[in-house]
Each structure stands twice: as C-alpha cells, then as structure tokens.
VEXNULUM-757202 format. One record per residue (C-alpha): residue number from 1; residue in one letter; chain; x, y, z. Coordinates in steps of 0.001 Angstrom, whole numbers, plus 500000, padded with zeros to 6 digits. Example, Ala and Ser with C-alpha at 12.3 -4.5 7.8 and 13.67 -1.06 7.14 Angstrom:
BEGIN
<pt k="1" r="a" c="A" u="512300" v="495500" w="507800"/>
<pt k="2" r="s" c="A" u="513670" v="498940" w="507140"/>
This chain:
BEGIN
<pt k="1" r="m" c="A" u="585328" v="806367" w="735052"/>
<pt k="2" r="e" c="A" u="586869" v="805084" w="731664"/>
<pt k="3" r="f" c="A" u="586874" v="807473" w="728579"/>
<pt k="4" r="s" c="A" u="589621" v="805963" w="726193"/>
<pt k="5" r="e" c="A" u="588001" v="804497" w="723001"/>
<pt k="6" r="s" c="A" u="589118" v="801103" w="721888"/>
<pt k="7" r="a" c="A" u="590423" v="800334" w="718251"/>
<pt k="8" r="e" c="A" u="587078" v="798485" w="717612"/>
<pt k="9" r="a" c="A" u="585109" v="801372" w="718911"/>
<pt k="10" r="s" c="A" u="586975" v="803650" w="716650"/>
<pt k="11" r="q" c="A" u="586470" v="801349" w="713840"/>
<pt k="12" r="f" c="A" u="582760" v="801198" w="714663"/>
<pt k="13" r="r" c="A" u="582695" v="804902" w="714803"/>
<pt k="14" r="h" c="A" u="584060" v="804915" w="711058"/>
<pt k="15" r="e" c="A" u="581585" v="802464" w="709837"/>
<pt k="16" r="v" c="A" u="578610" v="804398" w="711306"/>
<pt k="17" r="r" c="A" u="579777" v="807774" w="709897"/>
<pt k="18" r="e" c="A" u="580382" v="806557" w="706736"/>
<pt k="19" r="w" c="A" u="576896" v="804905" w="706288"/>
<pt k="20" r="l" c="A" u="575268" v="807883" w="707930"/>
<pt k="21" r="n" c="A" u="577265" v="810385" w="705320"/>
<pt k="22" r="r" c="A" u="576187" v="808138" w="702269"/>
<pt k="23" r="t" c="A" u="572593" v="807388" w="703419"/>
<pt k="24" r="l" c="A" u="571345" v="810258" w="705430"/>
<pt k="25" r="v" c="A" u="570452" v="812274" w="702400"/>
<pt k="26" r="g" c="A" u="567475" v="814138" w="700733"/>
<pt k="27" r="d" c="A" u="564202" v="813794" w="702536"/>
<pt k="28" r="y" c="A" u="565761" v="811680" w="705150"/>
<pt k="29" r="r" c="A" u="568178" v="814609" w="705868"/>
<pt k="30" r="r" c="A" u="565400" v="817010" w="706029"/>
<pt k="31" r="l" c="A" u="563486" v="814948" w="708644"/>
<pt k="32" r="g" c="A" u="566593" v="815512" w="710796"/>
<pt k="33" r="t" c="A" u="565780" v="819124" w="711088"/>
<pt k="34" r="s" c="A" u="562182" v="818424" w="712003"/>
<pt k="35" r="a" c="A" u="561321" v="818717" w="715825"/>
<pt k="36" r="e" c="A" u="557754" v="817196" w="715131"/>
<pt k="37" r="m" c="A" u="556649" v="813836" w="713952"/>
<pt k="38" r="g" c="A" u="553222" v="813645" w="711813"/>
<pt k="39" r="a" c="A" u="551065" v="812206" w="709338"/>
<pt k="40" r="h" c="A" u="552799" v="814499" w="706417"/>
<pt k="41" r="d" c="A" u="556080" v="812920" w="706890"/>
<pt k="42" r="w" c="A" u="555269" v="809425" w="708378"/>
<pt k="43" r="h" c="A" u="555960" v="807640" w="705264"/>
<pt k="44" r="v" c="A" u="559356" v="809021" w="705000"/>
<pt k="45" r="r" c="A" u="560215" v="807964" w="708578"/>
<pt k="46" r="v" c="A" u="559080" v="804394" w="707869"/>
<pt k="47" r="a" c="A" u="561223" v="804386" w="704781"/>
<pt k="48" r="w" c="A" u="564183" v="805729" w="707065"/>
<pt k="49" r="e" c="A" u="563501" v="802893" w="709403"/>
<pt k="50" r="q" c="A" u="563736" v="800365" w="706831"/>
<pt k="51" r="e" c="A" u="567001" v="801667" w="705599"/>
<pt k="52" r="l" c="A" u="568280" v="801204" w="709254"/>
<pt k="53" r="g" c="A" u="567027" v="797900" w="709305"/>
<pt k="54" r="r" c="A" u="568645" v="796706" w="705979"/>
<pt k="55" r="a" c="A" u="571861" v="798019" w="707197"/>
<pt k="56" r="g" c="A" u="571496" v="796295" w="710352"/>
<pt k="57" r="w" c="A" u="571537" v="799092" w="712936"/>
<pt k="58" r="l" c="A" u="568167" v="798180" w="714199"/>
<pt k="59" r="g" c="A" u="568179" v="795657" w="717206"/>
<pt k="60" r="l" c="A" u="571942" v="796807" w="717627"/>
<pt k="61" r="t" c="A" u="572355" v="795145" w="721141"/>
<pt k="62" r="w" c="A" u="570181" v="792455" w="720698"/>
<pt k="63" r="p" c="A" u="571499" v="788917" w="720953"/>
<pt k="64" r="k" c="A" u="572351" v="787390" w="717589"/>
<pt k="65" r="a" c="A" u="569936" v="784751" w="718372"/>
<pt k="66" r="f" c="A" u="567273" v="787009" w="718074"/>
<pt k="67" r="g" c="A" u="568615" v="788673" w="714817"/>
<pt k="68" r="g" c="A" u="570546" v="791366" w="716493"/>
<pt k="69" r="r" c="A" u="574207" v="792597" w="716186"/>
<pt k="70" r="e" c="A" u="575042" v="791937" w="719680"/>
<pt k="71" r="a" c="A" u="576963" v="795273" w="719957"/>
<pt k="72" r="s" c="A" u="578750" v="796269" w="723098"/>
<pt k="73" r="v" c="A" u="577653" v="799186" w="725401"/>
<pt k="74" r="a" c="A" u="580598" v="801191" w="723856"/>
<pt k="75" r="e" c="A" u="579439" v="800643" w="720359"/>
<pt k="76" r="e" c="A" u="575820" v="801509" w="721327"/>
<pt k="77" r="l" c="A" u="577056" v="804770" w="722751"/>
<pt k="78" r="v" c="A" u="579107" v="805459" w="719406"/>
<pt k="79" r="f" c="A" u="576019" v="804818" w="717425"/>
<pt k="80" r="a" c="A" u="574008" v="807290" w="719489"/>
<pt k="81" r="q" c="A" u="576668" v="809840" w="719395"/>
<pt k="82" r="e" c="A" u="577221" v="809708" w="715633"/>
<pt k="83" r="y" c="A" u="573387" v="809566" w="714966"/>
<pt k="84" r="t" c="A" u="572869" v="812515" w="716994"/>
<pt k="85" r="l" c="A" u="575667" v="814587" w="715617"/>
<pt k="86" r="a" c="A" u="574594" v="813825" w="712213"/>
<pt k="87" r="n" c="A" u="570929" v="815133" w="712939"/>
<pt k="88" r="g" c="A" u="569323" v="811828" w="712476"/>
<pt k="89" r="p" c="A" u="565558" v="811783" w="712375"/>
<pt k="90" r="q" c="A" u="563493" v="811209" w="715284"/>
<pt k="91" r="r" c="A" u="562840" v="807341" w="715379"/>
<pt k="92" r="a" c="A" u="559535" v="806155" w="714088"/>
<pt k="93" r="g" c="A" u="560528" v="802553" w="715464"/>
<pt k="94" r="f" c="A" u="561510" v="803377" w="718945"/>
<pt k="95" r="f" c="A" u="558759" v="801995" w="720817"/>
<pt k="96" r="g" c="A" u="559075" v="798505" w="719108"/>
<pt k="97" r="e" c="A" u="562852" v="798240" w="718828"/>
<pt k="98" r="g" c="A" u="563698" v="800328" w="721841"/>
<pt k="99" r="l" c="A" u="561117" v="799094" w="724527"/>
<pt k="100" r="l" c="A" u="558941" v="796246" w="723215"/>
<pt k="101" r="g" c="A" u="561708" v="794151" w="721626"/>
<pt k="102" r="p" c="A" u="563986" v="794093" w="724865"/>
<pt k="103" r="t" c="A" u="560756" v="793148" w="726764"/>
<pt k="104" r="l" c="A" u="559941" v="790290" w="724532"/>
<pt k="105" r="i" c="A" u="563555" v="788934" w="724558"/>
<pt k="106" r="t" c="A" u="563601" v="789028" w="728515"/>
<pt k="107" r="f" c="A" u="559936" v="788188" w="729039"/>
<pt k="108" r="g" c="A" u="558129" v="786692" w="725888"/>
<pt k="109" r="s" c="A" u="557593" v="783347" w="724938"/>
<pt k="110" r="p" c="A" u="559475" v="781655" w="721925"/>
<pt k="111" r="e" c="A" u="556318" v="782283" w="719756"/>
<pt k="112" r="q" c="A" u="555972" v="785888" w="720675"/>
<pt k="113" r="q" c="A" u="559692" v="786540" w="719861"/>
<pt k="114" r="a" c="A" u="559422" v="784680" w="716348"/>
<pt k="115" r="r" c="A" u="556128" v="786647" w="715347"/>
<pt k="116" r="f" c="A" u="557228" v="790108" w="716595"/>
<pt k="117" r="l" c="A" u="560962" v="790453" w="716687"/>
<pt k="118" r="p" c="A" u="561746" v="790082" w="712937"/>
<pt k="119" r="p" c="A" u="559219" v="792801" w="711848"/>
<pt k="120" r="i" c="A" u="560657" v="795165" w="714261"/>
<pt k="121" r="l" c="A" u="563916" v="794602" w="712981"/>
<pt k="122" r="r" c="A" u="562921" v="795029" w="709393"/>
<pt k="123" r="g" c="A" u="561034" v="798352" w="710180"/>
<pt k="124" r="d" c="A" u="557894" v="796592" w="709091"/>
<pt k="125" r="e" c="A" u="555655" v="797093" w="712041"/>
<pt k="126" r="y" c="A" u="555032" v="799645" w="714494"/>
<pt k="127" r="w" c="A" u="553893" v="799941" w="718419"/>
<pt k="128" r="c" c="A" u="552795" v="802233" w="720715"/>
<pt k="129" r="q" c="A" u="552651" v="802066" w="724633"/>
<pt k="130" r="g" c="A" u="549480" v="801658" w="726518"/>
<pt k="131" r="f" c="A" u="550231" v="802346" w="730229"/>
<pt k="132" r="s" c="A" u="548866" v="805780" w="731248"/>
<pt k="133" r="e" c="A" u="545128" v="806326" w="731881"/>
<pt k="134" r="p" c="A" u="543102" v="809539" w="732965"/>
<pt k="135" r="g" c="A" u="543279" v="808355" w="736394"/>
<pt k="136" r="a" c="A" u="546719" v="806270" w="736440"/>
<pt k="137" r="g" c="A" u="549221" v="808083" w="734905"/>
<pt k="138" r="s" c="A" u="552070" v="808218" w="737546"/>
<pt k="139" r="d" c="A" u="550432" v="805589" w="739661"/>
<pt k="140" r="l" c="A" u="550420" v="802817" w="737187"/>
<pt k="141" r="a" c="A" u="549292" v="800279" w="739513"/>
<pt k="142" r="g" c="A" u="545793" v="802047" w="739540"/>
<pt k="143" r="v" c="A" u="545019" v="801301" w="735792"/>
<pt k="144" r="r" c="A" u="541138" v="800479" w="735266"/>
<pt k="145" r="t" c="A" u="541409" v="798766" w="731820"/>
<pt k="146" r="t" c="A" u="540305" v="795200" w="732073"/>
<pt k="147" r="a" c="A" u="540774" v="792206" w="729931"/>
<pt k="148" r="v" c="A" u="538555" v="789124" w="730714"/>
<pt k="149" r="l" c="A" u="539646" v="785750" w="729078"/>
<pt k="150" r="d" c="A" u="536650" v="784038" w="727096"/>
<pt k="151" r="g" c="A" u="537741" v="780957" w="725909"/>
<pt k="152" r="d" c="A" u="540924" v="781441" w="723799"/>
<pt k="153" r="t" c="A" u="540278" v="785215" w="723400"/>
<pt k="154" r="w" c="A" u="540894" v="788202" w="725754"/>
<pt k="155" r="r" c="A" u="538121" v="791017" w="725750"/>
<pt k="156" r="i" c="A" u="539544" v="794340" w="726635"/>
<pt k="157" r="d" c="A" u="537765" v="797369" w="728038"/>
<pt k="158" r="g" c="A" u="538848" v="800734" w="729014"/>
<pt k="159" r="q" c="A" u="540857" v="803804" w="727925"/>
<pt k="160" r="k" c="A" u="544492" v="804929" w="727338"/>
<pt k="161" r="v" c="A" u="545844" v="808248" w="727165"/>
<pt k="162" r="w" c="A" u="549101" v="810212" w="726422"/>
<pt k="163" r="t" c="A" u="549641" v="807355" w="724033"/>
<pt k="164" r="s" c="A" u="552417" v="808543" w="721619"/>
<pt k="165" r="q" c="A" u="552070" v="807304" w="717795"/>
<pt k="166" r="a" c="A" u="548881" v="805569" w="718473"/>
<pt k="167" r="q" c="A" u="547622" v="807034" w="715135"/>
<pt k="168" r="f" c="A" u="550315" v="805344" w="713249"/>
<pt k="169" r="a" c="A" u="550839" v="802056" w="715019"/>
<pt k="170" r="q" c="A" u="549606" v="798551" w="714257"/>
<pt k="171" r="w" c="A" u="550015" v="797167" w="717792"/>
<pt k="172" r="i" c="A" u="549824" v="798318" w="721404"/>
<pt k="173" r="f" c="A" u="551310" v="796676" w="724465"/>
<pt k="174" r="v" c="A" u="548544" v="797223" w="727311"/>
<pt k="175" r="l" c="A" u="548987" v="797186" w="730891"/>
<pt k="176" r="c" c="A" u="545621" v="796095" w="732060"/>
<pt k="177" r="r" c="A" u="543786" v="794167" w="735006"/>
<pt k="178" r="t" c="A" u="543093" v="790577" w="734446"/>
<pt k="179" r="e" c="A" u="543060" v="789238" w="737994"/>
<pt k="180" r="l" c="A" u="539873" v="790816" w="739082"/>
<pt k="181" r="e" c="A" u="539972" v="789449" w="742506"/>
<pt k="182" r="e" c="A" u="543513" v="790585" w="743125"/>
<pt k="183" r="k" c="A" u="544787" v="794053" w="744434"/>
<pt k="184" r="a" c="A" u="547258" v="796420" w="742889"/>
<pt k="185" r="h" c="A" u="550280" v="794944" w="741291"/>
<pt k="186" r="k" c="A" u="549175" v="791225" w="741441"/>
<pt k="187" r="a" c="A" u="545927" v="792008" w="739365"/>
<pt k="188" r="l" c="A" u="547878" v="793298" w="736229"/>
<pt k="189" r="s" c="A" u="548998" v="791539" w="733028"/>
<pt k="190" r="y" c="A" u="550705" v="792690" w="730026"/>
<pt k="191" r="l" c="A" u="548874" v="792233" w="726787"/>
<pt k="192" r="l" c="A" u="549803" v="792607" w="723038"/>
<pt k="193" r="v" c="A" u="546761" v="794086" w="720918"/>
<pt k="194" r="p" c="A" u="546176" v="794813" w="717361"/>
<pt k="195" r="i" c="A" u="544951" v="798212" w="716920"/>
<pt k="196" r="d" c="A" u="543181" v="797802" w="713554"/>
<pt k="197" r="q" c="A" u="539822" v="796306" w="714712"/>
<pt k="198" r="p" c="A" u="536337" v="797750" w="715512"/>
<pt k="199" r="g" c="A" u="536768" v="797555" w="719296"/>
<pt k="200" r="v" c="A" u="539702" v="800000" w="719248"/>
<pt k="201" r="e" c="A" u="539426" v="803651" w="718633"/>
<pt k="202" r="v" c="A" u="542391" v="806073" w="718643"/>
<pt k="203" r="r" c="A" u="541615" v="809908" w="718905"/>
<pt k="204" r="p" c="A" u="544780" v="812186" w="718420"/>
<pt k="205" r="l" c="A" u="545190" v="814919" w="720916"/>
<pt k="206" r="k" c="A" u="546445" v="818524" w="720118"/>
<pt k="207" r="d" c="A" u="549237" v="820003" w="722331"/>
<pt k="208" r="l" c="A" u="550446" v="823322" w="722946"/>
<pt k="209" r="s" c="A" u="552709" v="823298" w="720074"/>
<pt k="210" r="g" c="A" u="549960" v="822264" w="717746"/>
<pt k="211" r="n" c="A" u="551389" v="818916" w="717097"/>
<pt k="212" r="d" c="A" u="549132" v="815800" w="717708"/>
<pt k="213" r="h" c="A" u="552233" v="813651" w="719120"/>
<pt k="214" r="f" c="A" u="549770" v="811993" w="721668"/>
<pt k="215" r="c" c="A" u="546508" v="810368" w="721561"/>
<pt k="216" r="e" c="A" u="543652" v="808632" w="723636"/>
<pt k="217" r="v" c="A" u="543009" v="805211" w="723017"/>
<pt k="218" r="f" c="A" u="539816" v="803514" w="723567"/>
<pt k="219" r="f" c="A" u="539200" v="799763" w="723967"/>
<pt k="220" r="t" c="A" u="535434" v="798778" w="723658"/>
<pt k="221" r="g" c="A" u="535120" v="794938" w="723646"/>
<pt k="222" r="a" c="A" u="538587" v="794780" w="721910"/>
<pt k="223" r="t" c="A" u="540113" v="791455" w="721268"/>
<pt k="224" r="t" c="A" u="543400" v="789637" w="721221"/>
<pt k="225" r="t" c="A" u="544272" v="785931" w="721585"/>
<pt k="226" r="a" c="A" u="544767" v="784161" w="724765"/>
<pt k="227" r="d" c="A" u="548645" v="783642" w="723924"/>
<pt k="228" r="m" c="A" u="549362" v="787504" w="723611"/>
<pt k="229" r="v" c="A" u="550316" v="787761" w="727476"/>
<pt k="230" r="v" c="A" u="553938" v="788664" w="727942"/>
<pt k="231" r="g" c="A" u="555405" v="787167" w="731137"/>
<pt k="232" r="g" c="A" u="552599" v="785305" w="732226"/>
<pt k="233" r="r" c="A" u="549204" v="786111" w="733908"/>
<pt k="234" r="g" c="A" u="549458" v="788624" w="736818"/>
<pt k="235" r="n" c="A" u="552975" v="789443" w="736261"/>
<pt k="236" r="g" c="A" u="552228" v="792583" w="734294"/>
<pt k="237" r="w" c="A" u="553905" v="794834" w="736907"/>
<pt k="238" r="k" c="A" u="557225" v="793186" w="736707"/>
<pt k="239" r="t" c="A" u="556939" v="792975" w="732648"/>
<pt k="240" r="a" c="A" u="556008" v="796840" w="732642"/>
<pt k="241" r="m" c="A" u="559004" v="797810" w="735151"/>
<pt k="242" r="g" c="A" u="561287" v="795912" w="732605"/>
<pt k="243" r="t" c="A" u="559938" v="797819" w="729938"/>
<pt k="244" r="l" c="A" u="560390" v="801101" w="731408"/>
<pt k="245" r="g" c="A" u="563841" v="800181" w="732634"/>
<pt k="246" r="f" c="A" u="565026" v="799744" w="728733"/>
<pt k="247" r="e" c="A" u="564115" v="803404" w="728232"/>
<pt k="248" r="r" c="A" u="567356" v="804355" w="730365"/>
<pt k="249" r="g" c="A" u="569901" v="802561" w="728145"/>
<pt k="250" r="t" c="A" u="572532" v="805070" w="726687"/>
<pt k="251" r="a" c="A" u="569681" v="807230" w="724976"/>
<pt k="252" r="f" c="A" u="570674" v="809814" w="727724"/>
<pt k="253" r="m" c="A" u="574128" v="810518" w="726239"/>
<pt k="254" r="a" c="A" u="572327" v="811101" w="722694"/>
<pt k="255" r="q" c="A" u="569981" v="813171" w="724565"/>
<pt k="256" r="q" c="A" u="572872" v="815280" w="726151"/>
<pt k="257" r="l" c="A" u="574400" v="815649" w="722822"/>
<pt k="258" r="r" c="A" u="571139" v="817258" w="721348"/>
<pt k="259" r="f" c="A" u="571017" v="819350" w="724506"/>
<pt k="260" r="a" c="A" u="574565" v="820697" w="723823"/>
<pt k="261" r="k" c="A" u="573818" v="821460" w="720310"/>
<pt k="262" r="e" c="A" u="570613" v="823502" w="721397"/>
<pt k="263" r="f" c="A" u="572716" v="825426" w="723867"/>
<pt k="264" r="e" c="A" u="575180" v="826408" w="721199"/>
<pt k="265" r="n" c="A" u="572318" v="827765" w="719203"/>
<pt k="266" r="v" c="A" u="570975" v="829616" w="722294"/>
<pt k="267" r="r" c="A" u="574413" v="830953" w="722957"/>
<pt k="268" r="a" c="A" u="574660" v="832202" w="719383"/>
<pt k="269" r="l" c="A" u="571171" v="833791" w="719605"/>
<pt k="270" r="a" c="A" u="572365" v="835881" w="722334"/>
<pt k="271" r="v" c="A" u="575207" v="837067" w="720416"/>
<pt k="272" r="q" c="A" u="573038" v="837916" w="717590"/>
<pt k="273" r="q" c="A" u="570422" v="839860" w="719640"/>
<pt k="274" r="g" c="A" u="573214" v="841903" w="721216"/>
<pt k="275" r="l" c="A" u="572764" v="840249" w="724657"/>
<pt k="276" r="a" c="A" u="575732" v="838573" w="725196"/>
<pt k="277" r="d" c="A" u="577124" v="841023" w="727729"/>
<pt k="278" r="d" c="A" u="573911" v="841236" w="729486"/>
<pt k="279" r="l" c="A" u="574515" v="840330" w="732912"/>
<pt k="280" r="e" c="A" u="571325" v="838104" w="733590"/>
<pt k="281" r="v" c="A" u="571535" v="836603" w="730216"/>
<pt k="282" r="r" c="A" u="575270" v="835450" w="730790"/>
<pt k="283" r="q" c="A" u="574441" v="833980" w="734418"/>
<pt k="284" r="r" c="A" u="571578" v="831869" w="732737"/>
<pt k="285" r="l" c="A" u="573755" v="830923" w="730172"/>
<pt k="286" r="a" c="A" u="576623" v="830109" w="732616"/>
<pt k="287" r="r" c="A" u="574141" v="828057" w="734726"/>
<pt k="288" r="a" c="A" u="572868" v="826052" w="731696"/>
<pt k="289" r="y" c="A" u="576389" v="825436" w="730667"/>
<pt k="290" r="g" c="A" u="577482" v="824120" w="734102"/>
<pt k="291" r="e" c="A" u="574610" v="821965" w="734274"/>
<pt k="292" r="l" c="A" u="574821" v="820623" w="730803"/>
<pt k="293" r="e" c="A" u="578496" v="819388" w="731796"/>
<pt k="294" r="i" c="A" u="577121" v="817842" w="735153"/>
<pt k="295" r="m" c="A" u="574747" v="815852" w="732689"/>
<pt k="296" r="r" c="A" u="577568" v="814764" w="730591"/>
<pt k="297" r="w" c="A" u="579837" v="813452" w="733337"/>
<pt k="298" r="s" c="A" u="576985" v="811771" w="734969"/>
<pt k="299" r="g" c="A" u="575968" v="809930" w="731745"/>
<pt k="300" r="l" c="A" u="579562" v="808839" w="730943"/>
<pt k="301" r="r" c="A" u="579864" v="807496" w="734898"/>
<pt k="302" r="n" c="A" u="576659" v="805677" w="733904"/>
<pt k="303" r="v" c="A" u="578206" v="804100" w="730686"/>
<pt k="304" r="t" c="A" u="581152" v="802968" w="732664"/>
<pt k="305" r="r" c="A" u="578843" v="801263" w="735107"/>
<pt k="306" r="f" c="A" u="577013" v="799632" w="732176"/>
<pt k="307" r="m" c="A" u="580265" v="798542" w="730442"/>
<pt k="308" r="h" c="A" u="581292" v="796656" w="733793"/>
<pt k="309" r="g" c="A" u="577809" v="794565" w="733790"/>
<pt k="310" r="g" c="A" u="575805" v="797183" w="735816"/>
<pt k="311" r="q" c="A" u="572016" v="797719" w="735081"/>
<pt k="312" r="p" c="A" u="569920" v="800933" w="735184"/>
<pt k="313" r="g" c="A" u="568419" v="801497" w="738456"/>
<pt k="314" r="p" c="A" u="566458" v="804094" w="740646"/>
<pt k="315" r="e" c="A" u="569388" v="806502" w="740187"/>
<pt k="316" r="g" c="A" u="567841" v="807326" w="736554"/>
<pt k="317" r="s" c="A" u="565129" v="809143" w="738458"/>
<pt k="318" r="i" c="A" u="567905" v="811706" w="739350"/>
<pt k="319" r="g" c="A" u="568686" v="812403" w="735933"/>
<pt k="320" r="k" c="A" u="565047" v="812719" w="734790"/>
<pt k="321" r="l" c="A" u="564280" v="815424" w="737398"/>
<pt k="322" r="f" c="A" u="567505" v="817174" w="736374"/>
<pt k="323" r="w" c="A" u="567431" v="817261" w="732621"/>
<pt k="324" r="s" c="A" u="563624" v="817986" w="732718"/>
<pt k="325" r="k" c="A" u="563740" v="821317" w="734699"/>
<pt k="326" r="w" c="A" u="567209" v="822136" w="732799"/>
<pt k="327" r="h" c="A" u="565295" v="821849" w="729270"/>
<pt k="328" r="q" c="A" u="562173" v="823734" w="730746"/>
<pt k="329" r="r" c="A" u="564556" v="826579" w="732006"/>
<pt k="330" r="l" c="A" u="566526" v="826806" w="728606"/>
<pt k="331" r="g" c="A" u="563106" v="826988" w="726477"/>
<pt k="332" r="e" c="A" u="562267" v="829967" w="728773"/>
<pt k="333" r="l" c="A" u="565717" v="831648" w="728071"/>
<pt k="334" r="e" c="A" u="565078" v="830886" w="724205"/>
<pt k="335" r="v" c="A" u="561902" v="832716" w="724180"/>
<pt k="336" r="d" c="A" u="563203" v="835753" w="726289"/>
<pt k="337" r="l" c="A" u="565988" v="836082" w="723973"/>
<pt k="338" r="l" c="A" u="563410" v="836106" w="721021"/>
<pt k="339" r="g" c="A" u="561406" v="838861" w="722819"/>
<pt k="340" r="a" c="A" u="558409" v="839648" w="720743"/>
<pt k="341" r="n" c="A" u="559347" v="837500" w="717851"/>
<pt k="342" r="a" c="A" u="558524" v="834303" w="720019"/>
<pt k="343" r="l" c="A" u="555031" v="835583" w="719973"/>
<pt k="344" r="i" c="A" u="554307" v="834875" w="716096"/>
<pt k="345" r="m" c="A" u="554663" v="831196" w="715166"/>
<pt k="346" r="h" c="A" u="557248" v="830631" w="712694"/>
<pt k="347" r="d" c="A" u="557603" v="827807" w="709843"/>
<pt k="348" r="e" c="A" u="558922" v="824374" w="710732"/>
<pt k="349" r="g" c="A" u="562672" v="824072" w="710105"/>
<pt k="350" r="s" c="A" u="563377" v="827548" w="711207"/>
<pt k="351" r="i" c="A" u="565447" v="828051" w="714467"/>
<pt k="352" r="v" c="A" u="562898" v="830379" w="715815"/>
<pt k="353" r="h" c="A" u="560319" v="827656" w="715512"/>
<pt k="354" r="d" c="A" u="562620" v="824853" w="717283"/>
<pt k="355" r="f" c="A" u="563005" v="827446" w="720128"/>
<pt k="356" r="q" c="A" u="558925" v="827633" w="720340"/>
<pt k="357" r="h" c="A" u="558422" v="824069" w="720167"/>
<pt k="358" r="t" c="A" u="560968" v="823773" w="723055"/>
<pt k="359" r="f" c="A" u="559247" v="826181" w="725027"/>
<pt k="360" r="l" c="A" u="555923" v="824873" w="724799"/>
<pt k="361" r="f" c="A" u="556638" v="820873" w="724482"/>
<pt k="362" r="s" c="A" u="559131" v="821211" w="727430"/>
<pt k="363" r="r" c="A" u="556199" v="821827" w="729884"/>
<pt k="364" r="a" c="A" u="555241" v="818069" w="729448"/>
<pt k="365" r="h" c="A" u="558849" v="816949" w="730454"/>
<pt k="366" r="t" c="A" u="557984" v="817032" w="734313"/>
<pt k="367" r="i" c="A" u="554979" v="815002" w="733609"/>
<pt k="368" r="y" c="A" u="555631" v="812420" w="731002"/>
<pt k="369" r="a" c="A" u="557643" v="809192" w="731800"/>
<pt k="370" r="g" c="A" u="557047" v="809739" w="735263"/>
<pt k="371" r="s" c="A" u="556058" v="813050" w="737092"/>
<pt k="372" r="t" c="A" u="558542" v="814965" w="739043"/>
<pt k="373" r="e" c="A" u="556575" v="813978" w="742195"/>
<pt k="374" r="i" c="A" u="556915" v="810372" w="741216"/>
<pt k="375" r="q" c="A" u="560478" v="810784" w="740676"/>
<pt k="376" r="r" c="A" u="561203" v="812435" w="744026"/>
<pt k="377" r="n" c="A" u="559335" v="809565" w="745677"/>
<pt k="378" r="i" c="A" u="561526" v="807073" w="743998"/>
<pt k="379" r="v" c="A" u="564823" v="809029" w="744776"/>
<pt k="380" r="g" c="A" u="563627" v="809329" w="748295"/>
<pt k="381" r="e" c="A" u="562596" v="805707" w="749162"/>
<pt k="382" r="r" c="A" u="564863" v="803567" w="746631"/>
<pt k="383" r="v" c="A" u="567930" v="805531" w="746391"/>
<pt k="384" r="l" c="A" u="568223" v="807547" w="750041"/>
<pt k="385" r="g" c="A" u="566592" v="804766" w="751964"/>
<pt k="386" r="l" c="A" u="563811" v="807094" w="753306"/>
<pt k="387" r="p" c="A" u="560344" v="805914" w="754855"/>
<pt k="388" r="r" c="A" u="557624" v="805210" w="752280"/>
<pt k="389" r="e" c="A" u="555358" v="808126" w="751600"/>
C-alpha cells in the first residue's frame, strides 16, 4: 500500500479546499447538516449541483472527450475527502453523474452520449435507478417489467420499488424483459425512459424515519424510443452489472470519513452523558473504533489497487457486509446513550435527530444495494470459490 501524497495531489487538495471555503456558504452549508433529502430543499440541492458543474467538479474522472476532467484516482480520493470534511451536501445528481454517466461512457452509443452526458455535467437533468421490483430485489435476474418494441417505440409495463429520488427525476434507467422467449439474464435490456408522461406514475414511500426517500414507480403503457437501449438488446444484465460496479469507486473512503466524524460525535455524547467510564460503553466504543480503522485500511488498500489499474471486483461485497452491520450497531449505541431522550423526535439539524435518523435508516443498510444474504453468496462463490448455492 502507498500513502504518500504527490505534489500534484497536494495542489489539487488546495484547489478543492479553497473552492469549498468560498462557495459552500449560506443555504448550501445548511444542506450539509441535513441527513435527509426532500421536496423542501430539492431546489437548493439542484442549485448546488449546478455550482459543482460550473466549477468543473462534475464528471471529475470522466475522459476529457466526454466533457470530464480526466482526474486521477488520487485526485478523486482527494475531492471525496475534502468534500466530506467540509460537510458537502448529499448529492442530488449521484444517479446521473455517478452511475448512468459512466455506464453511457462504457456501453452507450455516440448519440446517447451526446444527448445525456452534457446535461448531467451541467446539473440540469436528474436520474433515478429502476432495478428492484416487489418480487425481484436482490435477485435482479427475476425482474418482470416488460418492454415490447412496437415499430420505433418501446412500450413498457410493470413496477419498480425502492426507487430513490424518483419524485424529483426527469429520467429513469430501467432493467426490463425485452426478449420474452429467453430466460434469466438473456431476456434483459437496459432502457432509458422519460418519467414525465401519462404511462409513468411515481408514488413516494414513507420510511421509518418519516422521510420519503424511496418511491414506487408504475409503468402502464409507458413509452420510449427504440434507440434508448443501452448496450444492445439482450445485454441488459451486463450493462446493469457495469452500473452497479461504478457504485464502488472511491466513494467508500468518503463514507469512512463520514463514519469517523459520526463516531467522534458518539464518543462526545458518551462523555456528555457521564458514561465514558461505563465498562459496556467503553467496550462498544472500542469495538466501533477498531472496526472503523479496519475500514480505513481496507479502503486505502483498494485505492492503491485502483491507482495501479485494478478494477472493483466481488471483494466489494466484503466491505458492504462489514460497514452495513457496523453502522447498525453504532446507531444502536447512539440511542442507548440518549436513553429516554431518543423516544422523542427532535428537529432536523440537531445531533439527537441525526442519531435517531441513523438508528432508523440503518435498518435498511443490510437490504438495499444487495442484501446481506446476496452479499454472502457473492463472497462465498466469487471470492472464496465455494460451490454455488
């Protein structure tokens, strides 16, 4: 593993930090203290995304030919670190810039790239991901949403669920069955579908924390043009796996920094509550800190591999298993330290509200982005080489 920072990376860090100090002010700074994203602040998040676009921070690692900055892995890591340390707002454009953009660069046609990449880089167009269904969450190969080609138009019928930000997005990338005579993976295609049309209905879902981060999306004769297939007909599985692979990047390092800041707040709460010398509390804090260090060193090892041309692989499932349970345990410690105060919901922006949100929302960590059961299968079969389930 290599940890020394080059002169170029140090200069880049200074550039990022100076820009954040100058720009992350007022309403933008207040967004950084919010654990939730909703209709009340979406317009501010869009404005922030456009600030990022004007400054050239969107598409940071994209090739210059596609409007990106072609930054190195080290620079990508530096930006993630500085953005997190500055309490940068939760990104409104993650699904477009972080997932669809790289997917189009890798699998898209020149026409798709020309149509969709520039608005993403400007922060003008927003996307959501239509993969999971009521009967096909972790098992994506079982999706039942269908798309039938009628002349030069796809007609889509079915349902998606747990679709983040669908109530704000203009477009959705949809994994659906187009080759109805084929089975499993070979039946799937990856379509780009406009949301603002009569055949698409979006219904927000309230979660335990009271937020409507997730949505159901219903397709009833929804349409998109024939040229909106990414990667070719019947290649949807390969394209979708590419999209999911882009989630892993260096985002885990920014996540570890957020976890470290949260841990310090928990440690401070233990002192404030007079529980810093309690044996059980000390043991739980020690375990959380030790596992946080494991995440940090594991992340640095991955960064080193990426810097030498390595790509995200099935080992990412080990990290997902580890951090999802870690954050659940930390949320449990947070409400235990709060005691009876945790039973009364506090206003957004308070540290107590953030702890309550962590406890409630972290229940989903072992389900979304691949359930714990699926992640264990991936580790067993693709990392350890064990027989398939």
